C-alpha positions in Angstrom: -0.5 -12.0 1.3 0.1 -8.2 1.6 -2.2 -5.3 2.4 -0.4 -2.1 1.6 3.0 -2.3 3.1 2.1 -4.8 5.8 2.4 -8.5 5.2 -0.4 -10.6 6.7 -0.8 -14.3 7.5 -4.3 -15.5 6.5 -6.1 -17.8 8.8 -9.2 -19.4 7.4 -12.0 -21.2 9.2 -13.6 -23.4 6.5 -16.5 -24.4 8.8 -17.6 -20.8 9.2 -16.2 -19.4 6.0 -14.4 -16.7 8.0 -11.0 -15.3 7.1 -8.9 -13.5 9.7 -5.9 -11.4 8.8 -3.1 -11.4 11.4 -0.2 -8.9 10.9 3.3 -10.4 10.9 5.5 -8.1 12.9 9.2 -7.4 12.2 11.6 -5.2 14.1 12.6 -3.3 11.0 9.0 -2.7 9.9 8.1 -1.5 13.4 11.1 0.9 13.5 10.2 2.2 10.0 6.6 2.8 11.0 7.6 4.6 14.2 10.1 6.8 12.2 7.4 7.6 9.7 5.0 8.6 12.4 7.6 10.8 14.1 8.4 12.5 10.8 4.7 13.2 10.1 4.4 14.8 13.6 7.2 17.2 12.8 5.7 18.3 9.5 3.5 21.4 9.2 0.0 21.1 7.9 1.2 22.6 4.6 4.1 20.0 4.3 1.7 17.2 5.0 -0.7 18.4 2.3 2.2 18.7 -0.2 3.4 15.2 0.7 -0.2 13.8 0.3 -0.4 15.6 -3.1 2.9 14.1 -4.2 1.7 10.6 -3.0 -1.6 10.9 -4.9 0.2 12.0 -8.1 2.6 9.0 -7.9 -0.2 6.6 -7.3 -2.1 8.0 -10.3 1.0 7.6 -12.5 1.4 4.0 -11.4 -2.3 3.4 -12.1 -2.0 5.0 -15.6 1.0 2.9 -16.4 -0.9 -0.3 -15.5 -3.8 0.8 -17.7 -1.4 1.5 -20.6 0.2 -2.0 -20.2 -3.2 -3.7 -20.1 -4.4 -1.9 -23.2 -1.2 -2.8 -25.1 -1.6 -6.4 -24.2 -5.2 -6.4 -25.3 -4.2 -4.8 -28.7 -1.4 -7.3 -29.1 -3.8 -10.3 -28.5 -6.5 -8.9 -30.9 
């Protein structure tokens, strides 16, 4: 199971109906996360805002393409 970029191991307690997510660590993922944090600290507020805007635009394009695919599948099955 993944949540964002982080893989998780799911532990379930059937008796209580609880699910606990435990992050699986890797050296490469940890180094990448630390590098990302260091890069963000070096950015100006304007650069962080521009990066956030670019991120949001890419996420919206990804979402729109998913909607387009789902609609085309619905039309094909109708």
